[in-house]
C-alpha positions in Angstrom: -82.8 82.1 -246.7 -83.4 80.7 -243.2 -80.9 81.0 -240.3 -79.9 78.2 -237.9 -81.7 74.8 -237.8 -81.6 73.2 -234.4 -78.6 73.1 -231.9 -75.1 74.2 -232.7 -72.7 71.7 -234.3 -70.5 70.1 -231.7 -67.1 71.9 -231.4 -68.8 75.2 -232.5 -70.7 75.8 -229.5 -68.1 78.4 -228.1 -67.7 79.9 -231.5 -69.5 82.8 -233.1 -72.2 81.2 -235.4 -72.1 82.1 -239.1 -75.1 83.6 -240.5 -74.7 81.2 -243.5 -74.8 78.2 -241.2 -77.9 76.1 -242.4 -78.6 73.2 -240.1 -77.1 69.9 -239.0 -77.6 66.3 -239.7 -79.0 63.9 -236.9 -80.6 60.5 -236.3 -84.4 59.4 -236.2 -83.4 56.3 -234.1 -80.5 57.4 -231.8 -80.7 54.3 -229.3 -80.2 51.8 -232.1 -76.7 50.3 -232.3 -74.9 50.7 -235.7 -74.8 47.7 -237.9 -71.6 45.7 -238.1 -70.7 43.6 -241.0 -67.4 41.8 -240.2 -65.0 41.5 -237.0 -62.7 44.1 -238.4 -63.2 47.2 -240.5 -61.2 45.5 -243.5 -63.7 42.5 -243.3 -66.7 45.0 -243.1 -65.5 46.9 -246.2 -65.0 43.7 -248.0 -68.4 42.4 -247.4 -70.0 45.5 -248.4 -67.9 45.6 -251.6 -69.1 42.1 -252.3 -72.9 43.4 -251.9 -72.4 46.5 -253.9 -71.1 44.2 -256.6 -74.1 41.9 -256.5 -76.3 45.1 -256.5 -74.8 46.2 -259.8 -76.2 44.8 -263.1 -74.3 44.0 -266.3 -73.8 46.4 -269.1 -77.0 47.5 -270.7 -76.8 49.9 -273.5 -79.3 52.9 -273.9 -82.3 51.7 -275.7 -85.6 52.8 -277.3 -88.7 50.6 -276.9 -90.2 48.6 -274.1 -87.9 47.6 -271.3 -88.7 44.9 -268.6 -87.1 47.1 -266.0 -89.2 50.0 -266.7 -91.8 51.2 -264.0 -94.9 53.1 -264.3 -93.2 56.4 -263.3 -92.2 58.9 -266.1 -88.3 59.3 -266.4 -88.4 62.9 -265.3 -89.4 62.0 -261.9 -85.7 60.4 -261.3 -84.2 63.7 -261.7 -87.0 65.7 -260.0 -86.1 63.5 -257.1 -82.3 64.4 -257.7 -83.3 68.1 -257.7 -85.1 67.7 -254.4 -82.0 66.1 -253.0 -79.9 69.2 -254.1 -82.5 71.5 -252.6 -82.4 69.7 -249.2 -78.9 68.5 -248.6 -75.3 69.2 -249.2 -72.7 67.5 -247.1 -68.9 68.2 -248.4 -67.4 66.8 -245.3 -68.4 63.2 -244.7 -66.0 60.4 -245.9 -66.0 57.0 -247.1 -62.6 56.3 -245.2 -63.5 57.2 -241.7 -66.2 56.8 -239.2 -68.5 59.9 -239.4 -70.6 61.4 -236.4 -73.9 62.8 -237.9 -74.1 65.4 -235.2 -71.0 66.9 -236.1 -71.8 67.1 -239.8 -73.1 70.5 -241.3 -76.1 70.6 -243.9 -74.8 73.6 -246.0 -78.0 73.4 -247.6 -81.1 74.4 -245.6 -83.2 71.4 -244.9 -86.3 73.0 -246.4 -88.1 72.8 -249.7 -87.3 76.6 -250.1 -85.5 76.4 -253.7 -82.5 77.8 -252.3 -80.6 75.8 -255.1 -82.5 77.8 -257.6 -82.7 81.3 -255.9 -79.2 81.3 -254.3 -78.9 84.1 -252.0 -81.3 86.3 -254.0 -81.0 89.4 -256.5 -79.2 91.5 -253.9 -76.4 89.1 -253.0 -76.0 87.3 -256.2 -77.2 89.7 -258.9 -75.1 87.8 -261.7 -77.6 85.2 -261.9 -80.4 87.7 -262.6 -81.3 90.3 -265.3 -81.7 93.1 -263.1 -85.4 93.1 -263.1 -85.8 90.1 -260.6 -86.0 87.6 -263.6 -83.4 84.9 -264.0 -80.8 85.2 -266.8 -81.0 82.3 -269.4 -78.3 80.8 -271.5 -77.6 80.3 -275.2 -80.4 78.5 -277.5 -80.1 74.8 -277.7 -82.1 72.6 -280.2 -83.9 69.4 -280.4 -87.2 69.7 -278.5 -88.7 72.9 -277.0 -88.2 75.6 -279.7 -87.7 78.2 -276.9 -84.9 76.0 -275.0 -81.8 77.5 -273.7 -78.7 76.4 -271.8 -78.1 77.7 -268.3 -76.4 81.0 -268.1 -72.6 80.3 -267.8 -69.3 82.1 -267.3 -66.6 82.7 -270.0 -64.0 80.5 -268.5 -62.5 77.8 -270.5 -64.8 75.2 -268.9 -67.9 77.2 -269.0 -69.5 76.7 -265.5 -73.2 77.4 -264.8 -74.2 80.6 -262.9 -77.0 79.0 -260.8 -77.7 78.7 -257.3 -76.2 75.2 -256.7 -73.6 74.1 -259.2 -74.7 70.5 -258.6 -77.7 71.2 -260.7 -75.5 71.2 -263.7 -74.0 67.7 -263.0 -76.0 66.2 -266.0 -77.7 67.1 -269.0 -81.3 66.3 -267.5 -81.1 67.9 -264.2 -79.2 70.9 -265.9 -82.3 71.5 -268.1 -84.7 70.8 -265.3 -83.0 73.5 -263.5 -83.6 75.5 -266.5 -87.3 74.9 -266.5 -87.3 76.3 -262.8 -85.8 79.5 -263.9 -88.3 79.7 -266.9 -91.1 79.1 -264.5 -90.2 81.8 -262.2 -89.7 84.1 -265.1 -93.1 83.4 -266.4 -94.8 83.6 -263.0 -93.1 87.1 -262.8 -94.2 88.2 -266.3 -98.0 87.0 -265.5 -97.9 88.8 -262.1 -96.2 92.1 -262.8 -97.8 93.8 -259.8 -96.3 91.6 -257.4 -92.9 92.2 -255.6 -90.1 89.5 -255.9 -90.8 87.9 -252.6 -94.3 87.0 -253.4 -93.4 85.6 -257.0 -90.7 83.6 -255.0 -93.4 82.4 -252.7 -95.8 81.6 -255.6 -93.1 79.3 -257.2 -92.1 77.8 -254.0 -95.8 76.8 -253.2 -96.2 75.1 -256.6 -93.0 73.2 -256.2 -94.0 72.1 -252.9 -97.4 71.2 -253.7 -95.9 68.9 -256.6 -93.5 67.3 -254.1 -96.2 66.4 -251.6 -99.1 65.6 -253.8 -97.4 64.0 -256.9 -94.0 63.0 -256.3 -94.5 61.4 -252.9 -97.4 59.3 -253.9 -95.4 58.0 -256.9 -92.6 56.6 -254.7 -94.2 55.5 -251.6 -97.1 53.0 -251.2 -100.5 54.3 -250.5 -101.2 52.6 -247.4 -98.1 54.2 -245.8 -99.3 57.7 -246.8 -102.8 57.1 -245.5 -101.5 56.4 -242.3 -100.1 59.9 -241.9 -103.4 61.8 -242.8 -106.6 62.8 -240.6 -109.3 62.5 -243.2 -107.8 63.7 -246.6 -105.1 65.9 -245.2 -101.7 65.2 -243.7 -101.5 65.6 -239.9 -98.4 66.7 -238.1 -99.5 64.7 -235.1 -99.2 61.7 -237.2 -95.3 61.9 -237.4 -94.2 59.1 -235.1 -90.4 59.1 -235.7 -89.3 62.6 -236.9 -89.3 65.0 -234.1 -87.0 68.0 -233.4 -86.5 70.6 -230.5 -86.3 73.9 -232.4 -86.3 73.4 -236.1 -86.0 70.3 -238.3 -82.7 68.4 -238.9 -81.6 66.3 -241.6 -81.8 62.6 -240.6 -79.0 60.4 -241.9 -81.5 57.4 -242.2 -83.2 59.5 -244.8 -80.2 61.0 -246.5 -77.7 58.1 -246.6 -80.3 55.3 -247.1 -84.0 55.8 -247.7 -83.6 58.8 -250.1 -81.1 56.9 -252.2 -83.9 55.1 -253.7 -83.5 57.1 -256.9 -80.0 55.6 -257.7 -82.1 52.5 -258.7 -84.4 54.4 -260.9 -81.7 55.7 -263.3 -81.9 54.2 -266.8 -78.5 53.2 -268.6 -79.2 56.1 -271.1 -81.9 58.3 -272.4 -83.2 59.7 -275.7 -83.3 63.5 -275.6 -84.9 64.2 -279.0 -85.2 62.7 -282.5 -81.5 62.6 -283.0 -79.7 62.1 -279.6 -79.6 58.9 -277.7 -76.9 58.7 -275.1 -75.7 56.6 -272.1 -75.6 58.5 -268.7 -71.8 58.1 -268.9 -69.6 57.5 -271.8 -68.9 53.9 -272.7 -66.0 53.9 -275.3 -65.7 52.9 -278.0 -69.5 52.4 -278.8 -70.5 55.6 -276.8 -67.6 58.1 -276.6 -70.2 60.8 -275.2 -72.3 60.7 -272.2 -74.9 62.7 -270.5 -72.3 64.4 -268.0 -72.5 67.9 -267.1 -70.4 70.8 -265.8 -69.8 72.2 -269.4 -71.6 74.2 -271.9 -74.6 72.2 -273.3 -74.2 70.5 -276.6 -76.4 73.0 -278.9 -78.2 69.7 -280.3 -79.1 68.1 -277.1 -82.2 70.1 -276.1 -84.7 67.8 -274.5 -88.2 67.0 -276.0 -89.9 66.8 -272.6 -92.8 64.5 -273.9 -90.2 61.9 -273.8 -89.8 62.4 -270.0 -92.8 63.5 -268.8 -96.5 63.0 -269.9 -97.3 66.4 -271.3 -98.7 64.8 -274.1 -100.0 61.4 -275.2 -97.9 59.7 -277.7 -99.0 57.0 -279.9 -96.5 54.6 -281.2 -96.6 51.5 -283.1 -93.3 49.7 -282.3 -91.3 50.8 -285.1 -88.0 52.2 -284.6 -89.0 55.5 -285.7 -92.0 55.7 -283.5 -90.2 54.2 -280.4 -87.9 57.1 -280.5 -90.8 59.4 -279.8 -92.1 57.3 -276.7 -92.4 58.4 -273.2 -89.4 56.9 -271.5 -90.0 55.5 -267.9 -88.0 55.3 -264.9 -86.5 51.9 -263.9 -88.3 50.1 -261.0 -87.3 50.6 -257.4 -85.0 47.5 -256.7 -81.8 46.1 -255.4 -80.1 46.5 -258.8 -78.3 49.4 -260.2 -77.5 49.9 -264.0 -73.9 49.3 -265.0 -72.8 52.8 -265.7 -73.4 53.5 -262.0 -71.2 50.6 -261.1 -68.2 51.9 -263.0 -68.1 55.8 -262.4 -65.8 57.7 -264.5 -62.6 58.8 -262.7 -64.0 62.6 -263.1 -67.0 61.4 -261.0 -65.6 59.3 -258.3 -62.9 56.7 -257.5 -62.0 54.5 -254.6 -64.5 53.0 -255.1 -65.9 53.8 -258.5 -69.1 51.6 -257.7 -72.1 53.9 -256.6 -73.8 50.8 -254.9 -70.4 50.3 -252.7 -70.3 53.8 -252.2 -73.7 54.1 -250.7 -73.1 51.0 -248.6 -69.9 52.4 -247.1 -71.2 55.7 -246.6 -74.2 54.2 -244.4 -71.7 51.9 -242.6 -69.4 54.8 -241.7 -72.3 57.0 -240.4 -73.2 54.1 -238.1 -76.5 53.3 -239.7 -78.6 50.5 -237.9 -79.6 47.6 -240.0 -82.8 47.4 -241.7 -84.1 44.8 -239.5 -83.3 47.0 -236.3 -85.1 50.1 -237.7 -88.2 47.9 -239.0 -88.5 46.6 -235.2 -88.1 50.1 -233.8 -91.1 51.2 -236.1 -93.2 48.3 -234.9 -93.0 46.8 -238.4 -92.4 43.0 -238.9 -88.9 42.7 -240.3 -88.5 41.1 -243.7 -87.2 37.4 -243.9 -83.8 36.9 -245.3 -85.5 34.8 -247.9 -87.3 38.1 -249.0 -84.3 40.4 -249.1 -83.8 39.7 -252.9 -80.7 41.0 -254.8 -81.5 41.9 -258.5 -84.0 43.4 -260.8 -87.5 43.5 -259.8 -88.8 42.5 -263.3 -91.9 40.4 -263.7 -91.0 36.6 -263.9 -87.2 36.9 -263.8 -85.2 34.0 -265.2 -83.3 33.0 -263.1 -85.0 34.4 -260.1 -82.8 36.5 -257.9 -81.0 35.3 -255.0 -81.4 36.6 -251.4 -78.9 38.7 -249.4 -77.6 35.7 -247.6 -76.1 34.3 -250.8 -73.8 37.3 -250.8 -72.4 36.7 -247.2 -73.6 35.0 -244.0 -72.7 38.2 -242.2 -76.0 39.8 -243.6 -78.3 37.1 -241.9 -81.0 39.2 -240.2 -78.5 42.0 -240.6 -79.1 44.0 -243.9 -77.9 47.4 -244.6 -80.6 50.1 -244.2 -80.3 51.1 -247.8 -80.3 47.6 -249.3 -83.2 46.7 -246.9 -85.3 49.8 -248.2 -85.0 48.9 -251.9 -85.6 45.1 -251.1 -88.8 46.1 -249.2 -90.1 48.1 -252.2 -89.7 45.1 -254.2 -92.3 43.3 -252.1 -94.7 46.3 -252.4 -95.6 46.4 -256.1 -98.6 48.7 -257.2 -100.3 48.3 -260.7 -99.7 51.8 -262.4 -101.3 52.8 -265.7 -99.0 54.7 -268.0 -100.6 57.4 -270.4 -100.4 56.0 -273.9 -103.2 55.6 -276.4 -103.8 52.0 -275.1 -103.6 52.1 -271.4 -100.8 49.8 -270.1 -100.4 48.8 -266.6 -97.1 48.2 -265.0 -96.3 46.6 -261.6 -94.5 49.4 -259.9 -92.5 49.0 -256.8 -92.9 51.6 -254.2 -91.2 52.4 -250.7 -92.9 50.2 -248.0 -93.8 50.5 -244.2 -89.8 51.4 -243.5 -88.5 53.1 -246.3 -91.7 55.0 -247.3 -92.5 55.9 -243.8 -89.0 57.6 -243.2 -89.2 59.5 -246.6 -92.8 60.5 -246.0 -92.3 61.8 -242.4 -89.0 64.0 -243.4 -90.8 65.5 -246.1 -93.8 66.4 -244.1 -91.6 67.2 -241.0 -89.4 69.7 -243.2 -92.7 71.2 -244.7 -94.6 71.7 -241.2 -91.4 72.6 -239.7 -90.8 75.3 -242.2 -92.8 78.8 -241.1 -92.6 79.7 -244.8 -94.0 76.5 -246.5 -97.7 76.3 -247.8 -98.5 73.8 -245.2 -97.6 76.4 -242.4 -99.0 79.5 -244.0 -102.1 78.1 -245.7 -102.5 74.3 -245.5 -105.6 74.8 -247.8 -103.6 76.3 -250.5 -103.7 74.7 -254.1 -102.6 76.0 -257.6 -105.2 77.8 -259.6 -105.4 74.8 -261.8 -106.9 72.7 -259.1 -105.9 70.0 -256.6 -104.9 67.7 -259.4 -101.9 69.7 -260.2 -99.0 67.6 -261.1 -95.3 67.9 -262.4 -96.3 67.7 -266.0 -98.4 70.9 -265.4 -95.6 72.6 -263.8 -93.2 71.6 -266.8 -96.1 72.9 -269.2 -96.3 76.3 -267.6 -92.6 76.6 -267.6 -92.7 75.8 -271.4 -95.3 78.3 -272.2 -98.1 76.0 -273.0 
């Protein structure tokens, strides 16, 4: 694992530096004033609560079959994005109840695509997650999709916690089983390369992951023109980074972590079909759905994922009948200013005061002193969206009634949109037709991050890779998987499955 990133955290400058200190948060736009949403803190919190409510959809049960809010992005990318977030950031100290100074916040996860959420501190420091031969331990068998599927390894406490590098990767059934695929990918890479030492196997796994992040995940969520502007010819160019700069090593910008990269919350479906027999909401909705896909517990042995329902590792024909719909590829919801109902009423075990994820995101951005979306756009040389184009609602085709704009929530948001909301609304104005892999090709209008949100996400991704001396962009920018330049997340999954 890497050591310090950037300058010491304020208040610790005279203290001995811990070797476990990983980095700090900071700002891309340090000179921009924080957005204000009312004359008092109470007024601001009330206005943001109203906006959070407007950004929360009504109850929508989990379903099979075509859904008007589906994008052209397979559903696994939602949770791959969550996995990336856990790999890059961990901030246990910021609060929704007080103002936070990003310069005084520690990122307890190294801001690098280094899979420390998988490898932890390695087999020497955390031998209990390895088998003694540099392979990861796997858990108990689970049924439903892949015949070789297992749970994560767990302790024997009454509530059986996962023995993994980052416990957050057990917070729901889908990211938990994705973590399991990373363990299996490492184990297969180790078995296929018996002469390589652990460090080189680890590097191979990291390089494949980084390649997918850069060449598959990023183009699925960011508009092509934004990415093109960061390239010289066909390759990304560090000199094209205009906004993400650092003195020593990259930091974690709050404009990214508290706003732009929270795009994934809008991509979450209300529920998912895991296999032929299991269709569940993301959280329990009693009495109809007493169970949900919540984690931090031993996996239900019948909840093994059929990965072809989450990523296009195969082509599935379906004729519209209920039996065939159950086997279809599920797609992420469109990036828009609407979060599904289960995220607006989080269970008490997940969050309280407030329980709305949309409101929590808005409060966190305000408490961190984020500038408005319009201020950031102007600082980037981008014409800000007009208020009439900052729509609040679902980005479905031909919505009835059409969504209203942000000023209908409160006049305090006139030319003064919270950055997170602005970035989602900007994506709604930048839809790309995306073909999904089914027997008869279907094209779906898919919102993608635009010149503000997309630029922030892309520059941070690239900056972290260029700034990491152990990344493939630093060691060998021409590196590519043996399968070739078209290697994608589906290929990573297929290899982990043994296909």
